[in-house]
C-alpha positions in Angstrom: -48.0 -17.2 -10.1 -45.7 -14.8 -11.8 -47.8 -12.3 -13.7 -47.8 -10.3 -17.3 -47.7 -7.0 -17.7 -49.5 -7.3 -20.8 -49.8 -3.9 -22.9 -46.2 -5.3 -24.8 -46.1 -8.4 -24.9 -43.9 -10.2 -25.4 -41.2 -6.8 -26.5 -41.5 -3.8 -27.4 -44.5 -2.2 -29.4 -45.8 -6.3 -30.4 -49.2 -4.8 -29.3 -49.0 -1.2 -30.8 -53.2 -0.4 -32.6 -52.0 0.4 -36.7 -54.3 0.8 -39.6 -53.1 -1.3 -42.3 -50.9 1.8 -43.9 -49.0 1.2 -40.1 -51.0 3.8 -39.1 -51.1 5.0 -35.3 -54.9 3.9 -34.2 -56.0 6.1 -31.0 -59.3 5.5 -29.5 -59.7 2.1 -29.7 -61.5 -0.7 -27.8 -59.1 -3.1 -25.7 -60.5 -6.5 -24.4 -57.9 -9.2 -22.7 -60.2 -12.0 -21.5 -59.0 -15.6 -21.0 -59.4 -18.2 -24.5 -61.7 -20.7 -22.7 -63.8 -17.5 -22.1 -63.2 -15.8 -25.6 -64.3 -19.2 -26.9 -67.6 -20.3 -24.8 -69.1 -16.6 -26.0 -68.5 -14.7 -22.4 -67.8 -11.6 -24.2 -69.0 -10.1 -20.3 -66.6 -12.1 -18.6 -63.1 -10.3 -20.5 -59.5 -9.8 -17.1 -58.6 -6.0 -18.4 -59.9 -3.8 -20.7 -58.4 -0.1 -21.8 -57.9 2.0 -25.0 -54.8 3.8 -27.0 -53.5 7.3 -27.5 -52.6 9.0 -30.4 -49.5 6.0 -30.5 -51.3 3.8 -31.1 -49.9 2.5 -27.8 -52.0 1.1 -24.5 -52.2 3.3 -22.2 -53.0 1.2 -20.1 -51.6 -2.0 -18.9 -53.4 -5.1 -17.9 -51.9 -7.5 -15.8 -52.0 -11.3 -16.7 -51.3 -14.5 -14.9 -48.2 -16.1 -16.4 -48.4 -18.9 -18.4 -51.6 -19.2 -19.2 -53.4 -17.5 -23.1 -55.4 -15.3 -23.3 -57.1 -13.3 -26.3 -56.9 -9.6 -27.1 -59.3 -7.9 -29.0 -59.3 -4.7 -30.3 -61.9 -2.1 -32.5 -62.7 1.5 -33.4 -65.9 0.7 -34.4 -66.4 2.4 -38.2 -62.9 2.6 -38.0 -60.8 -0.8 -36.9 -61.2 -4.0 -37.1 -63.1 -5.7 -34.6 -59.5 -8.6 -34.8 -59.0 -11.0 -32.1 -55.8 -12.5 -32.0 -54.2 -15.1 -29.6 -51.8 -15.1 -26.9 -49.7 -17.6 -24.4 -47.6 -16.0 -22.1 
């Protein structure tokens, strides 16, 4: 099965983390879950995790299988989120 490099999927800056005013969020925690695991509240079974840099970009990409449905969970305590977004590759 093919894989997807999950950091800008499906295009450049699509998963950049910014505030409501458009300012980048540095140091946000990002975790990727399968939709099934997330829906079953299996929060200890993430596929991959990373943080954001000073531009709100992912420090490390996370590789997932193509054709799946995933939940991107983002949080920076006291500053941003938590926000969860469903993405199908």
